[in-house]
C-alpha angles and dihedrals in degrees: 000000000000097000119138094230093048090050090049091051095049091047092050090050090054092047090050087055093053108277123128117243092238090057098040100044111092113170098175112147096021125117114244094255091051092046091052092049093049092047092048092050093048096048094040094048092050093044091052100035099125092044091050091049089051089057092044091052091057092059104035118074097213106020092168087067095050115127111244093237092053091048089053091049090052095044091052094047095046091049091054094045095050104033108026118070094180095073119063114231094239090054091052091050093048094047093046093049090050090053092048090053093051100042102031123012143276092276091055092048089051092054092047092048092048095050095046094047089051090051090051091052092053092047117186092353089070090067100044116115110228102190126131100191109088096216092050092045092054092043092054098039095049099028095239123143109253090240089066095042089058091045093053092044088060093045102038104023107187093009094064098098092045089053094048090048092050091060087073093055115108109257111237123240104241126189132201112211115233122202091348135072121257089247092054092048093048090049093051094047094045089052086060092051102264122136112228138175137183121248138171128317087054094240095054120107125196117208111207102200105019101177106134094016093123092055092061125107088236089064098040092049094048103249096139145023125205109243132147116248093244090052089050090056094061100077091044087073089073122087105243116242122169090203098050123114109223139194130198105198100191096028110158132132080028111221095127093043088056090053090048090051088061093052105037138047096247139354127210104205114200129182135165092228118078090189093055091047090055089059090045091053089053089058092044088058093043092050094043102235115165100177103063124096118190128203138167108250134151107227091205089073126068114281128229117276094259115122127220136199095210127031130181122200106186090175130211106257145163091280092225088147091064101059093119088061099032109028092171089073094076092063096044103047124071134179092265088060089055092055093046093049092047089061091051091047092051089053092049090050092050094049092047092049090056086066096049120109121228108274090021129132129235120192117202119194142161135186087231132095100206119121093222094058094046122018089026094054093043093048091051091048096047092047089057093043112048088168088072133072138180112262088219137335112302122254131230123192120204128194092225094048103035106018089236134106115284108268137163126199143166137172121230118201121205111215119240114262 
């Protein structure tokens, strides 16, 4: 049944079972308005999951016994009632009760109806957070596990709430112009009715309402690549050199390899996933790069003997800088995962370094904002390699400070022999 709320429900069930929203959400057959409603419900429900459960637990006697389907019905309905003005409460209740009857049973629909009617009677009071403990208040209000609230309090101090709040902001769609100037790309897209603006770095272009962007000639003919502004900043840490041989060790989906191809003679782009490299190769052809060679290679194993002048290790990480785009991450990643990934990152860095020429540069980056995955890995590496130094102090981007994804990056220089 191609109904936006049914699509939202089935997507949420897949996400609850481990899928990412971007993989699980399939709006084929829906009108644009219905697609937008379904997408809004899915993202909003996942973003606010702990807050919605807090409300549910106030109105259900034994919430620990609640069937998962019923919990999803209630989360979806409460999200719409509290956050979406366009849908009247009574319509939300009626639609949700209908779904519960079809998917569960009459008893389930009765429970859903009773809880939602009670919430309507209480009005705004039903959604107020009555918690004295500051960690718990932030955890409920912004739907973050308490473990992460405490972590960011240590890291960000008074900025913690601002950061947590920023993870609910819509992430911009940012382009990097390819083979044309930012001004030329903006002019072409604006002629087709898109609203664009410049952002840092100076080449980045934000498109405000991107629906239809990937049907344009500018896309088909390879004049831009979608890449967040913070991600675009990574490759700029290198010293450009048109004669340099370069390697991108964790290359897919490819945005940074494409930038490297414009600065260096040749790029060997390695990735452990053959499937991801297939998609990368499609973009290589679309964008017209002739100096990138891809190969499946696990960076955790020793690399071939070839030496490089520039190496990028954009390491697999927790992704805690991407919560605006992937809100499910905050529920799936714990501090133990950080420590485990830091060990993998350190190994990747060591293997990459073995392939770096004397006098060469190695950029290390992650789309995470934890100290352990970034400063911790770099400190360990530099302690073991006194022949290396940081080119300059590392950089961390934050969504609440810079409006970008969370990203951390630094450039290591190997001394000449």
